[in-house]
C-alpha positions, 0 to 999 in steps of 0.5 A: 125200633131204632131211630136213625139220623139224630145221633142219639142212643136208641135205648128207651127211657125206661131202660135208661132209668133202670140202668141209672138206678143200678149204677147208683146203687152199686156205686154207693158201696165198695166197687162191685162186679157190674151186673149182667144187665149192666154189662149188656147195656154197656156192650150195646152202647159200645156197639151202637157207638161203633156202628154210628162211627162206621156207618155214619152220614158223610159230607162231601165224601170226607168223613162223618157228619159232625155231631152237636157234641163234637169238639170245635176242631172237628167242625173244621175238617178237611172238606171245610178247609178245602172249601175255605181254600177254594173260597179264598182263591176265588176271592183273590181272583175277584180282588185282582180283577177289581184292582185291574178295573179300578186301575183302568178307570183311574188311567181313563180318568187321568188320560181320557184321550187314550180311549177317545183317540183310539175311538175317533182315529186321533191316535193315528193322526198323532202318529202322523203328526209326529212323522210328517214325512212318513208315507201312509196308505191314504197319502203315499207321497206325503212329505215327498217332493214327488207329491208335486210331480206328474204321474204315470206315463203322462209324465214322460213327455216326448220332445218334438222330432227333428231330423238328426244324424242322417235320420229323417223327422219321421224316423226320429219321431218313431224312435222317440215314441218307442223309447217312451213305450220302453220306459213305460213297459219296464217301469210302470207296467203292473205285471212287470212291477209284480215280477212278471216277464217284461214282454212288451219291453223286450219286443222293442229291442233289436234282436240283432244287436250283439250280446245285449239281448242275450245278456238281458235274457240271462238276467231274467232267467238266472238273476244274480248280483252281477247280472240282475234284471233290476238294472233295466226293469223295476220288479218287486217280489209279490210275496213280499210287497204290493203297490200302495195304490195305483199311482207312480210319480215320475220326473225326468227328461228326454232329448235327441242328439246325433251319434255316429253317421246314420245314428240318432241317440235318444237320451233319457233320465227319469226318476220313478217313485213307487210306494209299496206296502206289506199289507200291514199298513206300513208304506215305503217309497222305493225311488228308482232313477234310470239313465237309458240311452237308445240308438236309432239306426239307419237300416241303409248303413247299419245291421239293424232291425227297422223299427227296433231300439238298440241299447247304447248305455243304461245306468240305474240307482235305487233308494230305500231298498236292501243293498242286494237285489236278490232273486231279481227283485228290489226289496223295500227296506221298511224303517220299522223293521230291522235292516237285513242283508248288507248294511248301506255304507256309502255316503248320505244321498238325497234320492230326489236330487237329479242334478248329478249323475246316477250312482250305480256303484256301492250301496248308499244311504238315502237321506229321506223317503 
């Protein structure tokens, strides 16, 4: 019975011995025709060799199993070459990873503060030290004169009322209180700051004043470059920014002076500092200065609604925002972002300087935030 799997002939030892003797006898003399038995054995050997080649065991589906007597080149067939290639690829990846790890360890050894600072928060402290005047979420008024200002509505102080322009003390006191209410409603109301309708402020204005109420309503309904609500109300696009905290710093003054007979003028000049953020940790201070003059009229002499304010004059300027107040909003200009829209071309101006008049024309460059 044939033995399979060892790669040797399946002929018995006795048959090999007889075959060898016949070959030796026939080879001693002149060449002779092989005997029938020799031809049979030779044919059998050839068939068995062909059968082994055809049905021999394969490795990895790549060819016959290398035999012990095969030439060395056969032992490095396609399967082994492919496996060797894969091994080299894996070794290269491991070597690259090892190099990266070694480089990282070397960097940590040379600059351990890089890792330590990141873990302890000192990296942020270093950035803050490099920019001592730049606002942060924790300290939005850092490096700003506004850090020493009062905040919110309490910063708008109403002077003592006296009779002015034919109006009694009580009428003037009422007018001063309403002027403050308007400034708070138009510059500090959270709903107005996020772009909602300044309802409380509008309700303080006299609907019988010619043209002004219609112009204000038009600016809110159809905001444009020439007629924008930001000239009277501080508004931001909530899709872009939100307040960095709930504190607004305020500095300014309010006074009363006589106008025409039966008229008292409340003259206000206030600067509001609004820290705004985009939610990514960056903060920009939007600085708005407004000069608004309100008229208090004696109903006995003027066509007016008692207890309402009329707008005589209002001018405003804002800093650290884009030049165009598109959409009826102020758009803070963050320093780490490329500028957009019209580039500021006016002279360099300190937005905290309140000694001069309001610059309502042109787009000036703020000297600081």
